[in-house]
C-alpha positions as CSV (number, residue, x, y, z in Angstrom):
1,X,0.0,0.0,0.0
2,X,1.5,3.4,-1.0
3,X,1.4,6.7,0.8
4,X,-1.6,8.0,-1.1
5,X,-3.6,4.9,-0.2
6,X,-2.7,5.3,3.5
7,X,-3.7,9.0,3.5
8,X,-7.0,8.1,1.8
9,X,-7.7,5.4,4.4
10,X,-7.0,7.8,7.3
11,X,-9.3,10.5,5.8
12,X,-12.0,8.0,5.1
13,X,-11.8,6.7,8.7
14,X,-12.0,10.2,10.1
15,X,-15.0,10.9,7.9
16,X,-16.8,7.9,9.3
17,X,-15.5,8.4,12.9
18,X,-16.6,12.0,13.3
19,X,-20.3,11.4,13.6
20,X,-19.7,8.4,15.8
21,X,-17.4,10.5,18.1
22,X,-20.2,13.1,18.3
23,X,-22.7,10.5,19.1
24,X,-20.5,9.0,21.8
25,X,-20.0,12.4,23.4
26,X,-23.8,12.7,23.9
27,X,-24.9,9.0,24.2
28,X,-21.8,7.0,25.3
29,X,-23.6,3.9,26.5
30,X,-25.9,3.6,23.4
31,X,-23.0,4.2,20.9
32,X,-21.1,1.2,22.2
33,X,-24.1,-1.0,22.9
34,X,-24.9,-3.9,20.5
35,X,-27.7,-1.9,19.0
36,X,-25.6,1.2,18.6
37,X,-22.7,-0.8,17.0
38,X,-25.2,-2.4,14.6
39,X,-26.8,0.9,13.7
40,X,-23.6,2.9,13.1
41,X,-22.0,0.1,11.2
42,X,-25.0,-0.2,8.9
43,X,-25.1,3.5,8.4
44,X,-21.4,3.6,7.6
45,X,-21.8,0.8,5.0
46,X,-24.8,2.5,3.4
47,X,-23.1,5.9,3.3
48,X,-20.1,4.3,1.5
49,X,-22.3,2.5,-1.0
50,X,-24.2,5.7,-1.8
51,X,-21.1,7.9,-2.0
52,X,-19.3,5.4,-4.3
53,X,-22.3,5.0,-6.5
54,X,-23.1,8.7,-6.9
55,X,-19.4,9.6,-7.3
56,X,-18.9,7.0,-10.1
57,X,-22.1,8.0,-11.8
58,X,-21.2,11.7,-11.7
59,X,-17.7,10.9,-13.1
60,X,-19.1,8.9,-16.0
61,X,-21.9,11.4,-16.7
62,X,-19.2,14.0,-17.0
63,X,-17.8,12.4,-20.2
64,X,-18.9,14.6,-23.0
65,X,-18.4,12.5,-26.1
66,X,-19.9,9.2,-27.1
67,X,-19.5,6.9,-30.2
68,X,-21.7,8.1,-33.1
69,X,-22.5,7.4,-36.7
70,X,-21.3,4.2,-38.4
71,X,-19.1,3.3,-35.5
72,X,-22.0,3.4,-33.1
73,X,-24.0,1.2,-35.4
74,X,-21.1,-1.4,-35.4
75,X,-21.0,-1.3,-31.6
76,X,-24.8,-1.7,-31.4
77,X,-24.5,-4.8,-33.7
78,X,-22.0,-6.2,-31.3
79,X,-24.3,-5.6,-28.3
80,X,-27.2,-7.2,-30.1
81,X,-25.0,-10.2,-31.1
82,X,-24.3,-10.7,-27.3
83,X,-28.0,-10.8,-26.6
84,X,-28.3,-7.4,-25.0
85,X,-30.7,-4.5,-26.0
86,X,-28.5,-1.6,-27.1
87,X,-30.7,0.9,-25.3
88,X,-29.6,-0.7,-22.0
89,X,-25.9,0.1,-22.6
90,X,-24.4,3.6,-22.5
91,X,-21.2,4.1,-24.5
92,X,-18.7,6.9,-23.8
93,X,-15.3,8.0,-24.9
94,X,-12.7,8.7,-22.2
95,X,-9.1,8.3,-21.1
96,X,-8.6,5.1,-19.1
97,X,-4.8,5.2,-18.6
98,X,-3.7,1.6,-19.6
99,X,-7.0,-0.1,-19.0
100,X,-8.3,0.0,-22.6
101,X,-12.0,0.2,-21.4
102,X,-13.9,0.7,-18.2
103,X,-17.4,-0.4,-17.1
104,X,-19.6,1.2,-14.4
105,X,-23.2,-0.1,-14.0
106,X,-24.4,0.1,-17.6
107,X,-21.8,2.5,-19.0
108,X,-18.8,1.3,-21.0
109,X,-16.0,3.8,-21.5
110,X,-13.9,3.3,-24.6
111,X,-10.4,4.7,-24.7
112,X,-10.2,6.4,-28.1
113,X,-6.5,6.9,-27.7
114,X,-6.0,3.2,-27.8
115,X,-9.0,1.9,-29.7
116,X,-8.8,1.1,-33.4
117,X,-11.1,2.2,-36.2
118,X,-12.5,5.2,-34.4
119,X,-10.7,8.0,-36.4
120,X,-13.7,8.3,-38.7
121,X,-16.0,9.2,-35.8
122,X,-16.0,13.0,-35.2
123,X,-16.9,12.4,-31.5
124,X,-13.8,10.3,-31.0
125,X,-11.6,13.1,-32.6
126,X,-13.2,15.6,-30.2
127,X,-12.4,13.4,-27.2
128,X,-8.8,12.9,-28.5
129,X,-8.4,16.7,-28.8
130,X,-9.4,17.2,-25.2
131,X,-7.1,14.6,-23.9
132,X,-4.2,15.8,-26.0
133,X,-4.7,19.3,-24.6
134,X,-5.5,18.5,-21.0
135,X,-4.2,15.0,-20.2
136,X,-1.1,14.2,-22.3
137,X,0.9,17.3,-21.1
138,X,0.6,16.0,-17.5
139,X,2.1,12.6,-18.4
140,X,5.8,11.7,-18.4
141,X,7.4,10.6,-21.7
142,X,7.7,7.1,-20.3
143,X,4.0,6.8,-19.6
144,X,3.3,8.1,-23.1
145,X,5.7,5.5,-24.5
146,X,4.0,2.8,-22.5
147,X,0.6,3.8,-23.9
148,X,2.0,3.8,-27.5
149,X,3.3,0.3,-26.9
150,X,-0.1,-0.9,-25.8
151,X,-1.6,0.8,-28.8
152,X,0.7,-1.2,-31.2
153,X,-0.2,-4.5,-29.4
154,X,-3.9,-3.8,-29.4
155,X,-5.4,-5.4,-32.6
156,X,-9.0,-5.1,-33.8
157,X,-9.6,-8.7,-32.9
158,X,-8.4,-8.1,-29.4
159,X,-10.6,-5.0,-29.3
160,X,-13.7,-7.0,-30.2
161,X,-12.9,-9.5,-27.3
162,X,-12.3,-6.7,-24.8
163,X,-15.6,-5.0,-25.7
164,X,-17.5,-8.2,-25.2
165,X,-15.6,-8.7,-21.9
166,X,-17.0,-5.3,-20.8
167,X,-20.5,-6.3,-21.9
168,X,-20.0,-9.4,-19.7
169,X,-19.4,-7.1,-16.7
170,X,-22.7,-5.3,-17.4
171,X,-24.6,-8.6,-17.8
172,X,-23.3,-9.9,-14.5
173,X,-23.9,-6.6,-12.7
174,X,-20.3,-6.5,-11.6
175,X,-20.3,-2.8,-10.6
176,X,-23.5,-3.0,-8.5
177,X,-22.2,-6.2,-6.7
178,X,-18.9,-4.5,-6.1
179,X,-20.5,-1.5,-4.5
180,X,-22.6,-3.7,-2.3
181,X,-19.8,-5.9,-1.2
182,X,-17.5,-2.9,-0.6
183,X,-20.3,-1.4,1.5
184,X,-20.5,-4.5,3.6
185,X,-16.7,-4.4,4.0
186,X,-17.0,-0.9,5.4
187,X,-19.8,-2.0,7.7
188,X,-17.7,-4.9,9.0
189,X,-14.6,-2.7,9.5
190,X,-16.8,-0.1,11.4
191,X,-18.2,-2.9,13.6
192,X,-14.7,-4.2,14.4
193,X,-13.6,-0.7,15.3
194,X,-16.5,-0.1,17.6
195,X,-16.1,-3.5,19.3
196,X,-12.4,-2.8,19.9
197,X,-13.5,0.6,21.3
198,X,-16.1,-1.1,23.5
199,X,-13.4,-3.4,24.9
200,X,-10.8,-0.7,25.3
201,X,-13.2,1.6,27.2
202,X,-12.6,-0.6,30.3
203,X,-8.9,0.5,30.3
204,X,-8.9,3.9,28.6
205,X,-11.0,7.0,28.4
206,X,-13.5,7.5,25.6
207,X,-11.4,9.3,23.0
208,X,-8.5,7.0,23.4
209,X,-10.8,4.0,23.1
210,X,-12.4,5.4,20.0
211,X,-9.0,6.2,18.5
212,X,-7.9,2.6,19.1
213,X,-11.1,1.4,17.5
214,X,-10.6,3.7,14.5
215,X,-7.1,2.2,14.0
216,X,-8.5,-1.3,14.2
217,X,-11.1,-0.3,11.6
218,X,-8.5,1.2,9.3
219,X,-6.4,-2.0,9.6
220,X,-9.4,-4.2,8.6
221,X,-10.5,-1.9,5.8
222,X,-6.9,-1.7,4.5
223,X,-6.6,-5.5,3.9
224,X,-10.2,-6.1,2.9
225,X,-9.7,-4.9,-0.7
226,X,-7.1,-7.6,-1.2
227,X,-9.6,-10.2,-0.1
228,X,-12.2,-8.8,-2.4
229,X,-9.7,-9.0,-5.3
230,X,-9.0,-12.7,-4.7
231,X,-12.6,-13.8,-3.9
232,X,-14.7,-11.5,-6.0
233,X,-12.9,-9.4,-8.6
234,X,-10.7,-12.2,-10.0
235,X,-13.7,-14.6,-10.5
236,X,-15.7,-11.7,-12.0
237,X,-12.9,-11.1,-14.6
238,X,-12.8,-14.8,-15.4
239,X,-16.6,-14.8,-15.9
240,X,-16.4,-11.7,-18.2
241,X,-13.7,-13.5,-20.3
242,X,-16.0,-16.5,-20.5
243,X,-18.9,-14.4,-21.6
244,X,-16.7,-12.7,-24.3
245,X,-15.4,-16.1,-25.5
246,X,-19.0,-17.3,-26.0
247,X,-19.5,-14.6,-28.7
248,X,-16.0,-14.6,-30.2
249,X,-14.3,-16.6,-32.9
250,X,-11.3,-18.8,-32.2
251,X,-9.1,-16.2,-33.9
252,X,-10.4,-13.4,-31.7
253,X,-9.9,-15.5,-28.5
254,X,-6.3,-16.4,-29.6
255,X,-5.6,-12.7,-30.4
256,X,-6.8,-11.7,-26.9
257,X,-4.6,-14.5,-25.4
258,X,-1.6,-13.3,-27.3
259,X,-2.3,-9.7,-26.3
260,X,-2.5,-10.5,-22.6
261,X,0.8,-12.4,-22.7
262,X,2.6,-9.5,-24.6
263,X,1.0,-7.0,-22.3
264,X,2.7,-8.6,-19.3
265,X,6.0,-8.7,-21.0
266,X,5.8,-4.9,-21.8
267,X,4.6,-4.2,-18.3
268,X,7.8,-5.8,-16.9
269,X,9.8,-3.5,-19.2
270,X,8.0,-0.3,-18.1
271,X,7.5,-1.0,-14.4
272,X,10.9,0.5,-13.4
273,X,10.5,3.4,-15.8
274,X,7.0,4.5,-14.8
275,X,7.5,3.7,-11.1
276,X,3.9,2.8,-10.5
277,X,2.1,-0.6,-10.3
278,X,1.1,-1.8,-13.8
279,X,-2.4,-3.2,-14.1
280,X,-2.8,-7.0,-14.1
281,X,0.3,-7.5,-12.0
282,X,-1.2,-10.0,-9.5
283,X,-4.6,-11.1,-8.4
284,X,-4.0,-10.0,-4.9
285,X,-3.2,-6.4,-5.6
286,X,-5.7,-5.6,-8.3
287,X,-7.8,-8.6,-9.1
288,X,-6.5,-9.2,-12.5
289,X,-4.9,-12.6,-13.3
290,X,-1.5,-12.5,-14.9
291,X,-1.4,-12.4,-18.7
292,X,0.1,-15.9,-18.8
293,X,-2.7,-17.3,-16.6
294,X,-5.4,-15.5,-18.6
295,X,-3.9,-16.7,-21.9
296,X,-3.9,-20.3,-20.7
297,X,-7.5,-20.0,-19.7
298,X,-8.5,-18.6,-23.1
299,X,-6.6,-21.3,-24.9
300,X,-8.3,-24.0,-22.9
301,X,-11.6,-22.5,-24.2
302,X,-10.2,-22.7,-27.8
303,X,-9.3,-26.4,-27.2
304,X,-12.9,-27.1,-26.3
305,X,-14.0,-25.6,-29.6
306,X,-11.8,-28.2,-31.5
307,X,-13.2,-31.2,-29.7
């Protein structure tokens, strides 16, 4: 966990702890009672889910440009091919760093800086212009070189597979489930913190006990995302790959497998230059299987085709 993550954890804990501290000041016995712990934990989890949902929705609504014209028609054909009504999917253009595409609820964001065959779409060109003006000047030459490398690896066949993969996330309600599970994680961390405070109150004064409880909650919340990556996100990525494979040709699946392998090789080359974790490094840290593991899984699917 880097310094930024630690600071974010502390501020998030303070944000949740403040109303609990005020409540303890006026109603100490209730706050640390079983009913109080249950109520405040539930409120903390609900608050986090609401905040995460509204923040994500606002961020994606802020994207100004969406696929249009012939390219939108092609994407709609892909959506229909996968058994989904096009009106249920929102498509947007946006900068995704090295992620190629992003999905939130029913919105799929396509990175027009990496995506192929979008240069004839005026909306894609407008989005590119904004990114070249406001985003690229903030990036280091190494990051720009890394994105250029990904762009050269990213073939139209792989692109088709990735788009269907993102559709798989929509079909399986990945974002909604993730918000819910993350909310329950916050609820559990808050409950642990209050239980620690309830135990510590026998040996320390109220503020010290709550501080110890807050530290316990931070500790639980800090490690919970890694558990979510292993037990929720990694299987979700696998299921989305399986969904994409159902609607892809053997050539497209093989192209995707090759891309993931090469992506990891390039990631190893750029890790030291960029100085930040590259996506798909390990399941524990970001929920993505390694490129080699993902390629093996996809090639097993191809082998089933040939039986």
